[in-house]
Biopython code that builds the backbone (N, CA, C, O; Angstrom):
import numpy as np
from Bio.PDB.StructureBuilder import StructureBuilder

atoms = [
    (1, "MET", "N", (-0.643, 7.836, -20.008)),
    (1, "MET", "CA", (-1.865, 8.955, -19.793)),
    (1, "MET", "C", (-2.243, 9.076, -18.488)),
    (1, "MET", "O", (-2.550, 8.158, -17.727)),
    (2, "TYR", "N", (-2.205, 10.303, -18.247)),
    (2, "TYR", "CA", (-2.489, 10.707, -16.775)),
    (2, "TYR", "C", (-3.689, 12.023, -16.687)),
    (2, "TYR", "O", (-3.679, 13.047, -17.371)),
    (3, "ILE", "N", (-4.673, 11.642, -15.648)),
    (3, "ILE", "CA", (-6.151, 12.253, -15.815)),
    (3, "ILE", "C", (-5.808, 12.820, -14.746)),
    (3, "ILE", "O", (-5.280, 12.267, -13.782)),
    (4, "THR", "N", (-6.185, 14.358, -14.890)),
    (4, "THR", "CA", (-6.197, 15.181, -13.509)),
    (4, "THR", "C", (-7.678, 15.043, -12.731)),
    (4, "THR", "O", (-8.618, 14.739, -13.466)),
    (5, "PHE", "N", (-7.936, 15.220, -11.461)),
    (5, "PHE", "CA", (-9.094, 15.521, -10.847)),
    (5, "PHE", "C", (-9.264, 16.522, -10.426)),
    (5, "PHE", "O", (-8.197, 17.052, -10.118)),
    (6, "LYS", "N", (-10.039, 17.062, -10.250)),
    (6, "LYS", "CA", (-10.251, 18.325, -9.299)),
    (6, "LYS", "C", (-11.207, 18.448, -8.881)),
    (6, "LYS", "O", (-12.244, 18.196, -9.495)),
    (7, "GLN", "N", (-11.128, 19.042, -7.238)),
    (7, "GLN", "CA", (-12.190, 18.962, -6.181)),
    (7, "GLN", "C", (-12.933, 20.665, -6.259)),
    (7, "GLN", "O", (-12.400, 21.626, -5.703)),
    (8, "SER", "N", (-14.261, 20.762, -7.075)),
    (8, "SER", "CA", (-14.442, 21.529, -6.931)),
    (8, "SER", "C", (-15.032, 23.055, -5.866)),
    (8, "SER", "O", (-15.445, 24.163, -6.210)),
    (9, "SER", "N", (-14.783, 22.336, -4.316)),
    (9, "SER", "CA", (-14.932, 22.963, -3.458)),
    (9, "SER", "C", (-13.715, 23.512, -2.905)),
    (9, "SER", "O", (-13.948, 24.512, -2.227)),
    (10, "THR", "N", (-12.984, 23.320, -2.943)),
    (10, "THR", "CA", (-11.322, 23.775, -2.750)),
    (10, "THR", "C", (-10.389, 23.626, -3.801)),
    (10, "THR", "O", (-9.209, 23.579, -3.455)),
    (11, "GLY", "N", (-10.690, 23.528, -5.206)),
    (11, "GLY", "CA", (-9.981, 23.461, -6.233)),
    (11, "GLY", "C", (-8.666, 23.217, -6.117)),
    (11, "GLY", "O", (-7.766, 23.876, -6.638)),
    (12, "LYS", "N", (-8.521, 21.956, -5.206)),
    (12, "LYS", "CA", (-7.431, 21.387, -5.505)),
    (12, "LYS", "C", (-7.333, 20.136, -6.178)),
    (12, "LYS", "O", (-8.115, 19.210, -5.960)),
    (13, "THR", "N", (-6.179, 20.074, -7.173)),
    (13, "THR", "CA", (-6.272, 18.812, -7.959)),
    (13, "THR", "C", (-4.997, 17.787, -7.878)),
    (13, "THR", "O", (-3.981, 17.798, -7.183)),
    (14, "ARG", "N", (-5.372, 17.101, -8.653)),
    (14, "ARG", "CA", (-4.523, 15.690, -8.355)),
    (14, "ARG", "C", (-4.739, 14.694, -9.326)),
    (14, "ARG", "O", (-5.754, 14.006, -9.437)),
    (15, "ASN", "N", (-3.490, 14.648, -10.182)),
    (15, "ASN", "CA", (-3.400, 13.477, -11.206)),
    (15, "ASN", "C", (-3.354, 12.326, -10.650)),
    (15, "ASN", "O", (-3.001, 12.134, -9.486)),
    (16, "LEU", "N", (-3.805, 11.244, -11.656)),
    (16, "LEU", "CA", (-3.640, 9.999, -11.660)),
    (16, "LEU", "C", (-3.204, 9.181, -12.994)),
    (16, "LEU", "O", (-3.945, 9.411, -13.950)),
    (17, "LYS", "N", (-2.193, 8.311, -13.231)),
    (17, "LYS", "CA", (-1.944, 7.643, -13.838)),
    (17, "LYS", "C", (-3.152, 6.569, -14.830)),
    (17, "LYS", "O", (-3.522, 5.703, -14.037)),
    (18, "VAL", "N", (-3.623, 6.416, -15.760)),
    (18, "VAL", "CA", (-4.827, 5.334, -16.243)),
    (18, "VAL", "C", (-3.880, 4.245, -16.588)),
    (18, "VAL", "O", (-3.141, 4.471, -17.546)),
    (19, "GLY", "N", (-3.772, 3.141, -16.000)),
    (19, "GLY", "CA", (-3.200, 1.832, -16.325)),
    (19, "GLY", "C", (-2.658, 1.479, -15.130)),
    (19, "GLY", "O", (-3.078, 1.777, -14.012)),
    (20, "PHE", "N", (-1.385, 0.612, -15.514)),
    (20, "PHE", "CA", (-0.784, -0.072, -15.015)),
    (20, "PHE", "C", (-0.178, 1.169, -13.662)),
    (20, "PHE", "O", (-0.092, 2.381, -13.860)),
    (21, "SER", "N", (0.176, 0.460, -12.330)),
    (21, "SER", "CA", (0.939, 1.259, -11.388)),
    (21, "SER", "C", (1.980, 0.876, -10.540)),
    (21, "SER", "O", (1.702, 0.675, -9.358)),
    (22, "LEU", "N", (2.806, 0.778, -10.821)),
    (22, "LEU", "CA", (4.282, 0.003, -10.441)),
    (22, "LEU", "C", (4.524, 0.562, -9.181)),
    (22, "LEU", "O", (5.328, -0.064, -8.490)),
    (23, "SER", "N", (4.042, 1.568, -8.708)),
    (23, "SER", "CA", (4.320, 1.986, -7.184)),
    (23, "SER", "C", (4.019, 0.981, -6.294)),
    (23, "SER", "O", (4.585, 0.408, -5.364)),
    (24, "PHE", "N", (2.345, 0.918, -7.180)),
    (24, "PHE", "CA", (1.337, -0.381, -5.998)),
    (24, "PHE", "C", (1.731, -1.615, -6.072)),
    (24, "PHE", "O", (1.789, -2.267, -5.030)),
    (25, "LEU", "N", (2.066, -2.170, -7.241)),
    (25, "LEU", "CA", (3.206, -3.646, -7.531)),
    (25, "LEU", "C", (3.800, -3.824, -6.264)),
    (25, "LEU", "O", (3.564, -4.621, -5.356)),
    (26, "LEU", "N", (4.950, -2.551, -6.449)),
    (26, "LEU", "CA", (6.482, -2.777, -5.797)),
    (26, "LEU", "C", (5.887, -2.592, -4.310)),
    (26, "LEU", "O", (6.050, -3.551, -3.555)),
    (27, "ALA", "N", (5.163, -1.370, -3.773)),
    (27, "ALA", "CA", (5.055, -0.736, -2.351)),
    (27, "ALA", "C", (3.824, -1.703, -1.478)),
    (27, "ALA", "O", (3.785, -1.777, -0.250)),
    (28, "THR", "N", (2.965, -2.326, -2.318)),
    (28, "THR", "CA", (1.857, -3.027, -1.512)),
    (28, "THR", "C", (2.108, -3.886, -0.477)),
    (28, "THR", "O", (1.570, -3.754, 0.622)),
    (29, "PRO", "N", (3.359, -5.286, -0.908)),
    (29, "PRO", "CA", (3.502, -6.011, 0.138)),
    (29, "PRO", "C", (4.222, -5.293, 1.370)),
    (29, "PRO", "O", (4.551, -5.973, 2.342)),
    (30, "PHE", "N", (4.467, -3.922, 1.331)),
    (30, "PHE", "CA", (4.785, -3.229, 2.675)),
    (30, "PHE", "C", (3.628, -2.828, 3.371)),
    (30, "PHE", "O", (3.454, -1.617, 3.507)),
    (31, "TYR", "N", (2.882, -3.542, 3.792)),
    (31, "TYR", "CA", (1.888, -3.255, 4.834)),
    (31, "TYR", "C", (0.563, -2.200, 4.085)),
    (31, "TYR", "O", (-0.015, -1.217, 4.549)),
    (32, "GLY", "N", (0.466, -2.677, 3.189)),
    (32, "GLY", "CA", (-0.407, -1.532, 2.046)),
    (32, "GLY", "C", (0.376, -0.150, 2.088)),
    (32, "GLY", "O", (-0.570, 0.448, 2.601)),
    (33, "ILE", "N", (0.840, 0.324, 2.027)),
    (33, "ILE", "CA", (1.919, 1.685, 2.448)),
    (33, "ILE", "C", (0.971, 2.513, 1.374)),
    (33, "ILE", "O", (0.298, 3.484, 1.722)),
    (34, "PRO", "N", (1.013, 1.953, -0.104)),
    (34, "PRO", "CA", (0.629, 3.340, -1.110)),
    (34, "PRO", "C", (-0.828, 3.229, -1.195)),
    (34, "PRO", "O", (-1.351, 4.206, -1.731)),
    (35, "GLN", "N", (-1.922, 1.963, -0.670)),
    (35, "GLN", "CA", (-3.506, 2.734, -0.465)),
    (35, "GLN", "C", (-3.377, 3.494, 0.608)),
    (35, "GLN", "O", (-4.168, 4.404, 0.358)),
    (36, "PHE", "N", (-2.797, 3.780, 1.872)),
    (36, "PHE", "CA", (-2.847, 4.713, 2.541)),
    (36, "PHE", "C", (-2.491, 5.695, 1.912)),
    (36, "PHE", "O", (-3.449, 6.466, 1.848)),
    (37, "VAL", "N", (-1.131, 6.318, 1.120)),
    (37, "VAL", "CA", (-0.666, 6.890, 0.877)),
    (37, "VAL", "C", (-2.125, 8.067, -0.085)),
    (37, "VAL", "O", (-2.523, 9.214, 0.118)),
    (38, "LYS", "N", (-2.547, 6.834, -1.251)),
    (38, "LYS", "CA", (-4.013, 7.186, -1.913)),
    (38, "LYS", "C", (-5.087, 7.702, -1.689)),
    (38, "LYS", "O", (-5.738, 8.520, -2.339)),
    (39, "GLY", "N", (-5.314, 7.091, -0.525)),
    (39, "GLY", "CA", (-6.223, 7.589, 0.449)),
    (39, "GLY", "C", (-7.482, 6.522, 0.024)),
    (39, "GLY", "O", (-8.632, 6.886, -0.222)),
    (40, "ILE", "N", (-6.852, 4.726, -0.010)),
    (40, "ILE", "CA", (-8.119, 4.162, -0.059)),
    (40, "ILE", "C", (-7.916, 3.038, 1.273)),
    (40, "ILE", "O", (-7.433, 1.906, 1.231)),
    (41, "TRP", "N", (-8.281, 3.539, 2.050)),
    (41, "TRP", "CA", (-7.880, 3.132, 3.919)),
    (41, "TRP", "C", (-8.207, 1.535, 3.743)),
    (41, "TRP", "O", (-7.385, 0.621, 3.686)),
    (42, "LYS", "N", (-9.662, 1.452, 3.672)),
    (42, "LYS", "CA", (-9.699, 0.053, 3.826)),
    (42, "LYS", "C", (-9.272, -1.070, 2.809)),
    (42, "LYS", "O", (-9.506, -2.278, 2.837)),
    (43, "HIS", "N", (-8.726, -0.470, 2.099)),
    (43, "HIS", "CA", (-8.101, -1.649, 1.083)),
    (43, "HIS", "C", (-6.212, -2.002, 1.665)),
    (43, "HIS", "O", (-5.432, -2.948, 1.550)),
    (44, "GLY", "N", (-6.168, -0.464, 2.366)),
    (44, "GLY", "CA", (-4.585, -0.595, 2.955)),
    (44, "GLY", "C", (-4.764, -1.183, 4.499)),
    (44, "GLY", "O", (-3.736, -1.469, 5.112)),
    (45, "LEU", "N", (-5.911, -1.345, 5.064)),
    (45, "LEU", "CA", (-5.983, -2.157, 6.020)),
    (45, "LEU", "C", (-5.796, -3.224, 5.951)),
    (45, "LEU", "O", (-4.769, -3.709, 6.424)),
    (46, "ALA", "N", (-7.156, -4.299, 5.051)),
    (46, "ALA", "CA", (-6.969, -5.100, 4.392)),
    (46, "ALA", "C", (-5.579, -5.470, 4.116)),
    (46, "ALA", "O", (-5.042, -6.178, 4.967)),
    (47, "VAL", "N", (-4.809, -5.087, 2.965)),
    (47, "VAL", "CA", (-3.519, -5.709, 3.020)),
    (47, "VAL", "C", (-2.575, -5.911, 4.262)),
    (47, "VAL", "O", (-1.837, -6.879, 4.447)),
    (48, "ALA", "N", (-2.768, -4.599, 5.243)),
    (48, "ALA", "CA", (-2.130, -4.761, 6.170)),
    (48, "ALA", "C", (-2.193, -5.575, 7.292)),
    (48, "ALA", "O", (-1.456, -5.564, 8.278)),
    (49, "ALA", "N", (-3.447, -6.503, 6.964)),
    (49, "ALA", "CA", (-3.469, -7.445, 8.004)),
    (49, "ALA", "C", (-2.944, -8.503, 7.613)),
    (49, "ALA", "O", (-2.473, -9.113, 8.573)),
    (50, "ILE", "N", (-2.709, -9.333, 6.069)),
    (50, "ILE", "CA", (-2.869, -9.921, 4.896)),
    (50, "ILE", "C", (-0.792, -9.453, 5.831)),
    (50, "ILE", "O", (-0.428, -10.242, 6.703)),
    (51, "GLY", "N", (0.008, -8.464, 5.533)),
    (51, "GLY", "CA", (1.057, -8.321, 5.764)),
    (51, "GLY", "C", (1.671, -8.708, 7.550)),
    (51, "GLY", "O", (2.775, -9.094, 7.936)),
    (52, "ILE", "N", (0.436, -8.403, 8.288)),
    (52, "ILE", "CA", (0.565, -8.612, 9.768)),
    (52, "ILE", "C", (0.516, -10.320, 9.782)),
    (52, "ILE", "O", (1.315, -11.132, 10.249)),
    (53, "LEU", "N", (-0.637, -10.481, 9.142)),
    (53, "LEU", "CA", (-0.661, -12.646, 9.499)),
    (53, "LEU", "C", (0.551, -12.612, 8.799)),
    (53, "LEU", "O", (1.477, -12.485, 9.600)),
    (54, "ALA", "N", (0.786, -12.650, 8.084)),
    (54, "ALA", "CA", (2.357, -13.090, 7.211)),
    (54, "ALA", "C", (3.271, -13.471, 8.396)),
    (54, "ALA", "O", (3.592, -14.652, 8.528)),
    (55, "VAL", "N", (3.730, -12.485, 9.310)),
    (55, "VAL", "CA", (4.788, -11.926, 10.122)),
    (55, "VAL", "C", (4.214, -12.613, 10.822)),
    (55, "VAL", "O", (5.106, -13.088, 11.524)),
    (56, "MET", "N", (3.029, -13.141, 11.235)),
    (56, "MET", "CA", (2.640, -14.131, 12.618)),
    (56, "MET", "C", (2.781, -15.442, 12.066)),
    (56, "MET", "O", (3.509, -16.153, 12.758)),
    (57, "THR", "N", (2.278, -16.043, 10.949)),
    (57, "THR", "CA", (2.833, -16.935, 10.493)),
    (57, "THR", "C", (4.666, -17.864, 10.081)),
    (57, "THR", "O", (5.147, -18.972, 9.844)),
    (58, "MET", "N", (5.036, -16.427, 10.240)),
    (58, "MET", "CA", (6.323, -17.053, 9.634)),
    (58, "MET", "C", (7.055, -17.943, 9.985)),
    (58, "MET", "O", (7.311, -17.530, 11.116)),
    (59, "GLY", "N", (7.857, -19.298, 9.842)),
    (59, "GLY", "CA", (8.198, -20.494, 9.841)),
    (59, "GLY", "C", (7.270, -21.488, 10.055)),
    (59, "GLY", "O", (7.492, -22.572, 10.595)),
    (60, "SER", "N", (5.969, -20.990, 9.509)),
    (60, "SER", "CA", (4.794, -22.284, 9.437)),
    (60, "SER", "C", (4.876, -22.785, 8.227)),
    (60, "SER", "O", (5.681, -22.570, 7.320)),
    (61, "PRO", "N", (3.794, -23.604, 8.316)),
    (61, "PRO", "CA", (3.731, -23.974, 6.812)),
    (61, "PRO", "C", (2.740, -23.240, 5.837)),
    (61, "PRO", "O", (2.669, -23.167, 4.611)),
    (62, "LEU", "N", (1.822, -22.599, 7.135)),
    (62, "LEU", "CA", (0.720, -21.504, 6.225)),
    (62, "LEU", "C", (1.275, -20.199, 6.204)),
    (62, "LEU", "O", (0.519, -19.229, 6.229)),
    (63, "SER", "N", (2.617, -20.047, 6.157)),
    (63, "SER", "CA", (3.611, -18.685, 5.689)),
    (63, "SER", "C", (3.763, -18.772, 4.234)),
    (63, "SER", "O", (3.838, -17.633, 3.773)),
    (64, "SER", "N", (3.833, -19.608, 3.399)),
    (64, "SER", "CA", (3.638, -19.730, 2.021)),
    (64, "SER", "C", (2.283, -19.719, 1.556)),
    (64, "SER", "O", (2.027, -19.375, 0.402)),
    (65, "LEU", "N", (1.706, -19.946, 2.084)),
    (65, "LEU", "CA", (0.311, -19.516, 1.362)),
    (65, "LEU", "C", (-0.236, -18.079, 2.055)),
    (65, "LEU", "O", (-1.427, -17.910, 1.792)),
    (66, "VAL", "N", (0.339, -17.014, 2.869)),
    (66, "VAL", "CA", (0.318, -16.185, 3.045)),
    (66, "VAL", "C", (0.871, -15.173, 2.095)),
    (66, "VAL", "O", (0.448, -14.162, 1.535)),
    (67, "GLY", "N", (2.211, -15.987, 2.147)),
    (67, "GLY", "CA", (3.067, -14.697, 1.149)),
    (67, "GLY", "C", (2.655, -15.009, -0.053)),
    (67, "GLY", "O", (2.852, -14.010, -0.746)),
    (68, "LEU", "N", (2.109, -15.991, -0.794)),
    (68, "LEU", "CA", (1.485, -16.040, -2.232)),
    (68, "LEU", "C", (0.023, -15.038, -2.226)),
    (68, "LEU", "O", (-0.354, -14.490, -3.262)),
    (69, "GLY", "N", (-0.840, -14.873, -0.701)),
    (69, "GLY", "CA", (-1.695, -13.817, -0.901)),
    (69, "GLY", "C", (-1.200, -12.476, -1.217)),
    (69, "GLY", "O", (-1.736, -11.715, -2.023)),
    (70, "LEU", "N", (-0.013, -12.202, -0.448)),
    (70, "LEU", "CA", (0.386, -10.926, -0.317)),
    (70, "LEU", "C", (1.100, -10.653, -1.280)),
    (70, "LEU", "O", (1.395, -9.464, -1.158)),
    (71, "LEU", "N", (1.758, -11.249, -2.574)),
    (71, "LEU", "CA", (2.050, -11.389, -3.972)),
    (71, "LEU", "C", (1.068, -11.198, -4.496)),
    (71, "LEU", "O", (1.038, -10.249, -5.280)),
    (72, "ALA", "N", (-0.372, -12.153, -4.257)),
    (72, "ALA", "CA", (-1.114, -11.829, -5.377)),
    (72, "ALA", "C", (-2.356, -10.264, -5.010)),
    (72, "ALA", "O", (-3.201, -9.726, -5.725)),
    (73, "ALA", "N", (-2.004, -10.056, -3.920)),
    (73, "ALA", "CA", (-2.357, -8.810, -3.642)),
    (73, "ALA", "C", (-1.742, -7.460, -4.294)),
    (73, "ALA", "O", (-2.243, -6.387, -4.630)),
    (74, "ALA", "N", (-0.718, -7.877, -4.317)),
    (74, "ALA", "CA", (0.265, -6.720, -4.954)),
    (74, "ALA", "C", (0.102, -6.755, -6.120)),
    (74, "ALA", "O", (0.235, -5.638, -6.621)),
    (75, "VAL", "N", (-0.279, -8.017, -7.252)),
    (75, "VAL", "CA", (-0.410, -7.870, -8.768)),
    (75, "VAL", "C", (-1.900, -7.212, -9.032)),
    (75, "VAL", "O", (-2.107, -6.429, -9.959)),
    (76, "PHE", "N", (-2.940, -7.649, -8.067)),
    (76, "PHE", "CA", (-4.207, -7.082, -8.201)),
    (76, "PHE", "C", (-4.115, -5.522, -7.878)),
    (76, "PHE", "O", (-5.111, -4.906, -8.258)),
    (77, "TYR", "N", (-3.123, -4.748, -7.250)),
    (77, "TYR", "CA", (-3.274, -3.730, -6.896)),
    (77, "TYR", "C", (-2.264, -2.723, -7.898)),
    (77, "TYR", "O", (-2.150, -1.499, -7.819)),
    (78, "GLY", "N", (-1.521, -3.740, -8.939)),
    (78, "GLY", "CA", (-0.428, -3.144, -9.487)),
    (78, "GLY", "C", (-1.767, -2.697, -11.218)),
    (78, "GLY", "O", (-1.900, -1.650, -11.851)),
    (79, "ILE", "N", (-2.231, -3.621, -11.322)),
    (79, "ILE", "CA", (-3.538, -3.996, -12.350)),
    (79, "ILE", "C", (-4.333, -2.817, -12.107)),
    (79, "ILE", "O", (-4.523, -1.900, -12.907)),
    (80, "ASN", "N", (-4.826, -2.930, -10.818)),
    (80, "ASN", "CA", (-6.481, -2.056, -10.538)),
    (80, "ASN", "C", (-6.254, -1.184, -9.680)),
    (80, "ASN", "O", (-7.185, -0.431, -9.395)),
    (81, "GLY", "N", (-5.040, -1.028, -9.051)),
    (81, "GLY", "CA", (-5.332, 0.121, -8.340)),
    (81, "GLY", "C", (-5.482, 1.725, -8.390)),
    (81, "GLY", "O", (-6.018, 2.466, -7.565)),
    (82, "ASN", "N", (-4.841, 2.040, -9.618)),
    (82, "ASN", "CA", (-5.585, 3.581, -10.244)),
    (82, "ASN", "C", (-6.682, 3.751, -10.279)),
    (82, "ASN", "O", (-7.096, 4.783, -9.751)),
    (83, "LYS", "N", (-7.782, 2.694, -11.000)),
    (83, "LYS", "CA", (-9.215, 2.636, -11.181)),
    (83, "LYS", "C", (-9.574, 2.497, -9.831)),
    (83, "LYS", "O", (-10.631, 3.091, -9.620)),
    (84, "ILE", "N", (-8.993, 1.804, -8.569)),
    (84, "ILE", "CA", (-9.925, 2.021, -7.245)),
    (84, "ILE", "C", (-9.797, 3.020, -6.707)),
    (84, "ILE", "O", (-10.712, 3.587, -6.111)),
    (85, "VAL", "N", (-8.291, 3.569, -6.836)),
    (85, "VAL", "CA", (-8.519, 5.373, -6.288)),
    (85, "VAL", "C", (-9.308, 6.179, -7.622)),
    (85, "VAL", "O", (-9.624, 7.294, -7.208)),
    (86, "ALA", "N", (-9.522, 6.094, -8.347)),
    (86, "ALA", "CA", (-10.275, 7.183, -9.201)),
    (86, "ALA", "C", (-12.202, 6.886, -8.880)),
    (86, "ALA", "O", (-13.134, 7.663, -8.673)),
    (87, "LYS", "N", (-12.132, 5.869, -8.950)),
    (87, "LYS", "CA", (-13.798, 5.545, -8.286)),
    (87, "LYS", "C", (-13.679, 6.055, -6.921)),
    (87, "LYS", "O", (-14.597, 6.801, -6.580)),
    (88, "ALA", "N", (-12.911, 5.864, -6.198)),
    (88, "ALA", "CA", (-13.211, 6.394, -5.165)),
    (88, "ALA", "C", (-13.263, 8.202, -4.739)),
    (88, "ALA", "O", (-14.029, 8.656, -3.889)),
    (89, "LEU", "N", (-12.127, 9.157, -5.660)),
    (89, "LEU", "CA", (-12.107, 10.479, -5.715)),
    (89, "LEU", "C", (-13.728, 10.711, -6.469)),
    (89, "LEU", "O", (-14.442, 11.652, -6.121)),
    (90, "LEU", "N", (-14.050, 9.957, -7.267)),
    (90, "LEU", "CA", (-15.126, 10.182, -8.095)),
    (90, "LEU", "C", (-16.380, 10.013, -6.792)),
    (90, "LEU", "O", (-17.377, 10.735, -6.820)),
    (91, "ALA", "N", (-16.232, 9.277, -6.007)),
    (91, "ALA", "CA", (-17.433, 9.117, -5.293)),
    (91, "ALA", "C", (-17.200, 9.874, -3.628)),
    (91, "ALA", "O", (-17.964, 9.560, -2.715)),
    (92, "LYS", "N", (-15.912, 11.010, -3.386)),
    (92, "LYS", "CA", (-16.219, 11.703, -2.555)),
    (92, "LYS", "C", (-16.503, 13.170, -3.650)),
    (92, "LYS", "O", (-16.277, 14.278, -3.164)),
    (93, "GLY", "N", (-16.971, 13.071, -5.032)),
    (93, "GLY", "CA", (-17.146, 14.624, -5.628)),
    (93, "GLY", "C", (-16.406, 15.401, -6.307)),
    (93, "GLY", "O", (-16.659, 16.574, -6.583)),
    (94, "TRP", "N", (-15.152, 14.588, -6.706)),
    (94, "TRP", "CA", (-13.915, 15.152, -7.365)),
    (94, "TRP", "C", (-14.205, 14.806, -8.956)),
    (94, "TRP", "O", (-14.534, 13.658, -9.254)),
    (95, "THR", "N", (-14.097, 15.647, -9.788)),
    (95, "THR", "CA", (-14.503, 15.578, -11.342)),
    (95, "THR", "C", (-13.276, 15.341, -11.901)),
    (95, "THR", "O", (-12.174, 15.640, -11.441)),
    (96, "LEU", "N", (-13.605, 14.649, -13.168)),
    (96, "LEU", "CA", (-12.066, 14.765, -14.440)),
    (96, "LEU", "C", (-12.298, 15.890, -14.913)),
    (96, "LEU", "O", (-13.319, 16.515, -15.199)),
    (97, "GLU", "N", (-10.989, 16.113, -14.974)),
    (97, "GLU", "CA", (-10.507, 17.586, -16.166)),
    (97, "GLU", "C", (-9.766, 16.851, -17.039)),
    (97, "GLU", "O", (-9.385, 15.689, -16.903)),
    (98, "GLY", "N", (-9.581, 17.619, -17.967)),
    (98, "GLY", "CA", (-8.307, 17.800, -19.039)),
    (98, "GLY", "C", (-9.351, 17.627, -20.326)),
    (98, "GLY", "O", (-10.540, 17.793, -20.052)),
    (99, "ASN", "N", (-9.044, 17.339, -21.572)),
    (99, "ASN", "CA", (-9.480, 17.267, -22.879)),
    (99, "ASN", "C", (-10.195, 16.031, -22.829)),
    (99, "ASN", "O", (-9.890, 15.067, -22.127)),
    (100, "ASP", "N", (-11.324, 16.128, -23.743)),
    (100, "ASP", "CA", (-12.477, 15.278, -23.954)),
    (100, "ASP", "C", (-11.923, 13.479, -24.660)),
    (100, "ASP", "O", (-12.454, 12.376, -24.523)),
    (101, "HIS", "N", (-10.978, 13.806, -25.218)),
    (101, "HIS", "CA", (-10.120, 12.503, -25.372)),
    (101, "HIS", "C", (-9.470, 11.553, -24.326)),
    (101, "HIS", "O", (-9.538, 10.324, -24.305)),
    (102, "ALA", "N", (-8.796, 12.419, -23.427)),
    (102, "ALA", "CA", (-8.546, 11.507, -22.152)),
    (102, "ALA", "C", (-9.506, 11.409, -21.591)),
    (102, "ALA", "O", (-9.808, 10.216, -21.630)),
    (103, "VAL", "N", (-10.337, 12.040, -20.974)),
    (103, "VAL", "CA", (-10.992, 11.958, -20.185)),
    (103, "VAL", "C", (-12.207, 10.430, -20.321)),
    (103, "VAL", "O", (-12.586, 9.583, -19.513)),
    (104, "ASN", "N", (-12.455, 10.672, -21.624)),
    (104, "ASN", "CA", (-13.097, 9.781, -22.396)),
    (104, "ASN", "C", (-12.955, 8.285, -22.622)),
    (104, "ASN", "O", (-13.801, 7.392, -22.670)),
    (105, "GLN", "N", (-11.097, 8.277, -22.795)),
    (105, "GLN", "CA", (-10.258, 7.187, -22.646)),
    (105, "GLN", "C", (-10.614, 6.307, -20.867)),
    (105, "GLN", "O", (-11.082, 5.235, -20.482)),
    (106, "ALA", "N", (-10.041, 7.576, -20.241)),
    (106, "ALA", "CA", (-9.639, 6.732, -18.745)),
    (106, "ALA", "C", (-11.500, 6.643, -18.231)),
    (106, "ALA", "O", (-11.644, 6.046, -17.164)),
    (107, "ARG", "N", (-12.882, 7.185, -18.906)),
    (107, "ARG", "CA", (-13.652, 6.562, -18.117)),
    (107, "ARG", "C", (-14.264, 5.386, -18.395)),
    (107, "ARG", "O", (-15.050, 4.780, -17.667)),
    (108, "ILE", "N", (-13.674, 4.919, -20.052)),
    (108, "ILE", "CA", (-13.736, 3.696, -20.463)),
    (108, "ILE", "C", (-12.644, 2.767, -19.824)),
    (108, "ILE", "O", (-13.302, 1.904, -19.242)),
    (109, "ARG", "N", (-11.562, 2.553, -19.670)),
    (109, "ARG", "CA", (-10.530, 2.268, -19.296)),
    (109, "ARG", "C", (-10.751, 1.392, -17.960)),
    (109, "ARG", "O", (-10.345, 0.260, -17.698)),
    (110, "TRP", "N", (-11.711, 2.502, -17.026)),
    (110, "TRP", "CA", (-12.085, 2.439, -15.788)),
    (110, "TRP", "C", (-13.530, 1.477, -15.550)),
    (110, "TRP", "O", (-13.666, 0.509, -14.801)),
    (111, "GLY", "N", (-14.469, 2.071, -16.404)),
    (111, "GLY", "CA", (-15.504, 1.411, -16.213)),
    (111, "GLY", "C", (-16.354, 2.583, -15.382)),
    (111, "GLY", "O", (-17.147, 2.261, -14.498)),
    (112, "ILE", "N", (-16.113, 3.966, -15.749)),
    (112, "ILE", "CA", (-16.881, 4.862, -15.317)),
    (112, "ILE", "C", (-18.033, 5.307, -16.049)),
    (112, "ILE", "O", (-17.743, 5.576, -17.214)),
    (113, "PRO", "N", (-19.402, 5.497, -15.720)),
    (113, "PRO", "CA", (-20.366, 5.822, -16.952)),
    (113, "PRO", "C", (-19.958, 7.521, -17.098)),
    (113, "PRO", "O", (-19.514, 8.191, -16.166)),
    (114, "ALA", "N", (-20.164, 7.917, -18.185)),
    (114, "ALA", "CA", (-20.063, 9.384, -18.380)),
    (114, "ALA", "C", (-20.981, 10.007, -17.891)),
    (114, "ALA", "O", (-21.014, 11.234, -17.984)),
]
sb = StructureBuilder()
sb.init_structure("model")
sb.init_model(0)
sb.init_chain("A")
sb.init_seg("    ")
for serial, (resi, resn, name, xyz) in enumerate(atoms, 1):
    if name == "N":
        sb.init_residue(resn, " ", resi, " ")
    sb.init_atom(name, np.array(xyz, "f"), 0.0, 1.0, " ", f" {name:<3s}", serial, name[0])
structure = sb.get_structure()
């Protein structure tokens, strides 16, 4: 299920999937690219820092631990990435559009008050 967000000042719209994100899961280990693309910069910087640390520790005993951290970040963003993006959009003044049932389902899944 997809939800449409609308920015009332410009009229721009943006669709966001409710639920698991395969693109976050697969692309997060590449220095947080999906976080930057989706506009959650702080999260992207955190993942990029883990990626840089992974490269810097290559060949050391610490590299396995950092690699697991990068894998954990990918799974975390796969599960929670769209929810984080939705909350960021709402904080920037975007509004939820669409039929009431879909909007209510999204609010429940993302923990957003009505």
